N, C-alpha and C positions, 0 to 999 in steps of 0.2 A: 871684225873687219869683212868687208866684201872682197871678192877676189880682186877686183880693180883697185881698191884702196891698198890691199896687200902688195900687189904688183907696183903700183905707183910708189908706195913707201919704200919697197926694197930697191927699186930702180933709182930712187933719189938718195939712197944710202942711209935711210932711217933704220934703226934698230926696231924690229917689230917684237914686241913682248906678248906673251899669252897671258890670259886672265887666269887667276888661280881658281881651281875647283873648289866647291864647298869643303871637301876633305882637306885639301891643301890649306885652306883658310884656317880650319880647325887645328891642324898640325902647327901652323904659324903661331897662332894664339897660345897653344900649349907650350911651344918652345919659349915664347916670351915670358910665360909664367914661370917656367923652370929657370930662365936667366934671372928674373927677379928673385926667386927663391934662393938661389946660389949666391946672388949678391948680397942678400940679407944675412945668409949664414957667414959669409966672408966678413961682413960688418960686425956680426956679433963676436966673432973670434978676435977682431981687432979691439973690440971693447972689453974683452975677457969674460963675457957673459956665457959661460958654458951651459947654464941652464936653458937660456934662450936658444942656443945652438941645438940642444937635445930636442926641444919643442919644435923648432923649424925643421929639422932633419926628419922627425916623425911625420909632420904635416906633409912634407915633400914626398916622402916614402908612401904615404897614404894616397896622395894625388897620382902618383905613378901607378900604384896598384889599381886604383879606379879605372884609369885609362887603359891599362893592359887587360883588364877584365872586359872592357868594351870591345876589344879586338878578338876576343875568344869566339 
């Protein structure tokens, strides 16, 4: 936003939101993947498929390790 747009928007009571940085977008995508993985694990428990739970848990742990290594 330009300064004048910002001032006009705040004066009119609009909520001004910021755009996400590339790093924040990456974190957002990552959190969505985690949410999907945990939802899948939960569904496997409901179905009684413990073999699938083990596989999904290992995949999730691997993904977490991969992203943690990027932060080193």
